[in-house]
FIDOTOR-392900 format. One record per residue (C-alpha): residue number from 1; residue in three letters; chain; x, y, z. Coordinates in steps of 0.05 Angstrom, whole numbers. Layout:
REC  tikol  kolnu  zavo      px      py      pz
REC    NUM    ALA     A       X       Y       Z
...
END
This chain:
REC  tikol  kolnu  zavo      px      py      pz
REC      1    MET     A     305     155      36
REC      2    SER     A     362     205      32
REC      3    VAL     A     364     272      -3
REC      4    SER     A     417     325      -6
REC      5    GLY     A     425     401      -8
REC      6    THR     A     449     458      36
REC      7    THR     A     404     518      27
REC      8    THR     A     354     555      71
REC      9    ILE     A     292     518      93
REC     10    SER     A     226     552      78
REC     11    PRO     A     168     555     129
REC     12    ASN     A     131     498      95
REC     13    PRO     A     179     462      49
REC     14    TRP     A     133     402      42
REC     15    ALA     A      81     445       9
REC     16    ARG     A     132     465     -44
REC     17    ILE     A     151     392     -54
REC     18    LEU     A      78     373     -62
REC     19    ASP     A      69     427    -115
REC     20    ALA     A     125     395    -154
REC     21    LEU     A     100     324    -144
REC     22    GLU     A      29     342    -165
REC     23    LYS     A      55     357    -235
REC     24    LYS     A      88     289    -243
REC     25    ILE     A      40     240    -210
REC     26    ASN     A     -28     219    -237
REC     27    ARG     A     -86     253    -202
REC     28    HIS     A    -115     191    -168
REC     29    SER     A     -49     170    -138
REC     30    TYR     A     -33     241    -115
REC     31    ASP     A    -100     250     -82
REC     32    THR     A     -97     181     -49
REC     33    TRP     A     -26     180     -22
REC     34    LEU     A       3     250     -21
REC     35    LYS     A     -53     301     -13
REC     36    PRO     A     -71     275      58
REC     37    THR     A       1     285      82
REC     38    ARG     A      21     346     123
REC     39    TYR     A      85     383     139
REC     40    SER     A     103     370     212
REC     41    HIS     A     171     402     225
REC     42    SER     A     244     398     207
REC     43    SER     A     303     385     252
REC     44    GLY     A     376     371     240
REC     45    GLY     A     369     367     165
REC     46    VAL     A     310     319     170
REC     47    LEU     A     241     336     142
REC     48    PHE     A     185     303     181
REC     49    VAL     A     121     292     141
REC     50    ARG     A      57     274     180
REC     51    VAL     A      15     218     150
REC     52    PRO     A     -54     196     174
REC     53    THR     A     -38     122     185
REC     54    VAL     A      19      73     177
REC     55    GLU     A      -9      52     109
REC     56    PHE     A      14     118      80
REC     57    ARG     A      87     107      98
REC     58    HIS     A     100      67      35
REC     59    ALA     A      91     131      -4
REC     60    GLY     A     160     150      21
REC     61    ASP     A     189      90     -15
REC     62    LYS     A     144      92     -76
REC     63    TYR     A     157     165     -92
REC     64    ALA     A     228     170     -63
REC     65    ASP     A     261     187    -129
REC     66    LEU     A     210     242    -145
REC     67    ILE     A     215     271     -75
REC     68    GLN     A     291     272     -79
REC     69    GLU     A     288     305    -147
REC     70    ALA     A     241     359    -119
REC     71    VAL     A     286     372     -59
REC     72    ASP     A     346     379    -104
REC     73    VAL     A     312     424    -154
REC     74    LEU     A     282     468    -100
REC     75    GLY     A     347     470     -61
REC     76    LEU     A     313     455       5
REC     77    GLY     A     374     427      40
REC     78    PHE     A     347     365      74
REC     79    ASN     A     390     303      86
REC     80    GLU     A     330     258      98
REC     81    VAL     A     254     257      93
REC     82    LYS     A     214     216     143
REC     83    PHE     A     141     198     140
REC     84    VAL     A     112     192     211
REC     85    THR     A      44     179     240
REC     86    PRO     A      16     224     294
REC     87    GLU     A      37     172     346
REC     88    ASP     A     109     173     321
REC     89    ASP     A     114     247     307
REC     90    PRO     A     160     281     359
REC     91    ALA     A     126     347     345
REC     92    ALA     A      58     320     367
REC     93    THR     A      34     309     438
REC     94    PRO     A      34     234     447
REC     95    VAL     A     -31     201     469
REC     96    ARG     A     -35     137     510
REC     97    HIS     A     -83      82     491
REC     98    ASP     A    -122      96     555
REC     99    GLY     A    -137     167     530
REC    100    GLY     A     -87     203     574
REC    101    LEU     A     -25     242     553
REC    102    SER     A      42     208     558
REC    103    ALA     A     103     242     586
REC    104    ALA     A     148     232     527
REC    105    GLY     A     143     207     456
REC    106    GLY     A     186     156     420
REC    107    ALA     A     233     170     362
REC    108    PRO     A     200     174     294
REC    109    SER     A     208     115     249
REC    110    GLN     A     199     100     175
REC    111    SER     A     187      31     149
REC    112    ARG     A     173      -1      83
REC    113    PHE     A     101     -17      65
REC    114    ASP     A      79     -76     106
REC    115    TRP     A      74    -128      52
REC    116    ASP     A      80    -183     105
REC    117    GLY     A      17    -159     141
REC    118    ALA     A     -54    -140     127
REC    119    ALA     A     -41     -65     128
REC    120    GLN     A     -75     -57      61
REC    121    LEU     A    -140     -89      85
REC    122    ASN     A    -202     -53     109
REC    123    PRO     A    -214     -76     181
REC    124    ARG     A    -290     -76     169
REC    125    TYR     A    -286    -126     113
REC    126    THR     A    -288    -191     151
REC    127    PHE     A    -329    -255     144
REC    128    ASP     A    -368    -239     207
REC    129    ALA     A    -390    -172     178
REC    130    PHE     A    -410    -201     110
REC    131    VAL     A    -485    -205      95
REC    132    ILE     A    -500    -271      61
REC    133    GLY     A    -555    -274       8
REC    134    SER     A    -580    -320     -46
REC    135    GLY     A    -535    -286     -97
REC    136    ASN     A    -469    -292     -59
REC    137    GLN     A    -474    -353     -13
REC    138    PHE     A    -433    -398     -58
REC    139    ALA     A    -379    -344     -66
REC    140    HIS     A    -379    -336      10
REC    141    ALA     A    -369    -411      20
REC    142    ALA     A    -313    -414     -31
REC    143    CYS     A    -277    -355       0
REC    144    GLN     A    -281    -387      69
REC    145    ALA     A    -252    -451      41
REC    146    VAL     A    -194    -412      11
REC    147    ALA     A    -182    -375      77
REC    148    GLU     A    -181    -441     115
REC    149    ARG     A    -136    -478      65
REC    150    PRO     A     -99    -427      22
REC    151    SER     A     -73    -455     -45
REC    152    LYS     A    -108    -521     -29
REC    153    ALA     A    -182    -508     -41
REC    154    TYR     A    -193    -461    -101
REC    155    ASN     A    -130    -434    -132
REC    156    PRO     A    -136    -387    -167
REC    157    LEU     A    -203    -362    -141
REC    158    PHE     A    -239    -315    -189
REC    159    LEU     A    -296    -273    -160
REC    160    TYR     A    -341    -245    -214
REC    161    GLY     A    -406    -205    -209
REC    162    PRO     A    -440    -138    -214
REC    163    VAL     A    -424     -78    -169
REC    164    GLY     A    -450     -84     -98
REC    165    MET     A    -448    -160     -91
REC    166    GLY     A    -391    -158     -40
REC    167    LYS     A    -332    -181     -82
REC    168    THR     A    -282    -133     -50
REC    169    HIS     A    -310    -149      19
REC    170    LEU     A    -301    -224       9
REC    171    MET     A    -232    -216     -21
REC    172    GLN     A    -207    -175      38
REC    173    ALA     A    -242    -222      87
REC    174    ILE     A    -198    -278      59
REC    175    GLY     A    -137    -236      75
REC    176    HIS     A    -160    -222     146
REC    177    GLU     A    -176    -295     160
REC    178    ILE     A    -110    -321     132
REC    179    LYS     A     -72    -269     172
REC    180    ARG     A    -109    -291     235
REC    181    ARG     A     -94    -365     222
REC    182    MET     A     -24    -354     195
REC    183    PRO     A       6    -290     225
REC    184    GLN     A      71    -298     187
REC    185    ALA     A      38    -303     119
REC    186    ALA     A      57    -248      69
REC    187    ILE     A      -8    -219      42
REC    188    SER     A     -15    -166     -12
REC    189    TYR     A     -82    -135     -30
REC    190    VAL     A     -77     -88     -90
REC    191    SER     A    -123     -60    -144
REC    192    SER     A    -104     -71    -216
REC    193    GLU     A     -96       5    -223
REC    194    LYS     A     -44       6    -168
REC    195    PHE     A      -9     -55    -197
REC    196    THR     A      -5     -18    -264
REC    197    ASN     A      19      48    -233
REC    198    ASP     A      72      12    -192
REC    199    MET     A      96     -25    -253
REC    200    ILE     A     100      40    -294
REC    201    ASN     A     139      75    -240
REC    202    SER     A     185      14    -233
REC    203    LEU     A     198      15    -308
REC    204    ARG     A     211      90    -307
REC    205    TYR     A     262      86    -251
REC    206    ASP     A     293      19    -269
REC    207    LYS     A     265     -17    -208
REC    208    MET     A     231     -76    -241
REC    209    THR     A     270    -127    -201
REC    210    SER     A     244     -97    -136
REC    211    PHE     A     173     -94    -165
REC    212    ARG     A     175    -168    -185
REC    213    ASP     A     205    -189    -118
REC    214    ARG     A     150    -151     -82
REC    215    PHE     A      92    -185    -117
REC    216    ARG     A     122    -253    -131
REC    217    GLY     A     148    -261     -59
REC    218    VAL     A      80    -261     -25
REC    219    ASP     A      40    -321       1
REC    220    VAL     A     -27    -291     -18
REC    221    LEU     A     -40    -243     -75
REC    222    LEU     A    -108    -208     -77
REC    223    ILE     A    -120    -169    -141
REC    224    ASP     A    -183    -127    -145
REC    225    ASP     A    -217     -98    -208
REC    226    ILE     A    -176    -140    -255
REC    227    GLN     A    -220    -117    -314
REC    228    PHE     A    -180     -52    -316
REC    229    LEU     A    -121     -90    -345
REC    230    ALA     A    -159     -94    -410
REC    231    GLN     A    -120     -64    -468
REC    232    LYS     A     -58     -55    -424
REC    233    GLU     A     -15    -106    -459
REC    234    ARG     A      50     -92    -421
REC    235    THR     A      15     -96    -354
REC    236    GLN     A     -21    -159    -375
REC    237    GLU     A      45    -191    -393
REC    238    GLU     A      76    -173    -326
REC    239    PHE     A      15    -199    -289
REC    240    PHE     A      17    -263    -330
REC    241    HIS     A      88    -277    -307
REC    242    THR     A      70    -258    -235
REC    243    PHE     A      10    -304    -237
REC    244    ASN     A      52    -362    -264
REC    245    ALA     A     107    -352    -213
REC    246    LEU     A      59    -352    -155
REC    247    HIS     A      17    -410    -181
REC    248    GLU     A      78    -453    -194
REC    249    SER     A     101    -438    -122
REC    250    MET     A      34    -461     -95
REC    251    LYS     A      16    -391     -70
REC    252    GLN     A     -57    -369     -65
REC    253    ILE     A     -84    -321    -118
REC    254    VAL     A    -152    -287    -113
REC    255    ILE     A    -178    -243    -169
REC    256    ALA     A    -241    -201    -171
REC    257    SER     A    -276    -168    -229
END
């Protein structure tokens, strides 16, 4: 993500950028993806933004246009903005996995959101950690069948039930198990709200081709809380085409409500 400008850098330019972004992004998305970020440092025209985990790096891509606009309007003078984890941040003291301090840190890196991995999945939501009861044992068996034979057993698989029955847990467990069995599989777990927000932003910035490629190019699509697409006709239409494209390509679709 590149931005331009040539004026003086303020002590905490990222705070000023966040102030501008907060006015243009819905509250939930801002609180989820941007509020946890922190200004790290700037060097050589590059602004380094600290993010808690690698999952947050995709915010740099998702909000690239708005960040660039804020930098231009504020005249902050950066040539590039990089989102880095504490492990990648050159301003942080690197920590080895054995708990000791390493002598030197590596260069910061910025990558696109890991759509080809299970980065969006909660590591605690596995089949081994799932509590089976009389009300969910059939759903558990169906989800295991899907994980063992994606697109062959139940496709699409629709998980329906009241809150607290473990739908999200089972859905993400499918993703974990498929990733374990098929490391190269492209898996995307997304809530219907995020699907809607991404589509709106893609429409706004004329990036619908990228949006469609992102969701229609996966091997497994896990959509949670599908009920929130009710009365969103434009989003329903886009999801309909995404669903058809994946189903016709024999890709696994799992939906929860």
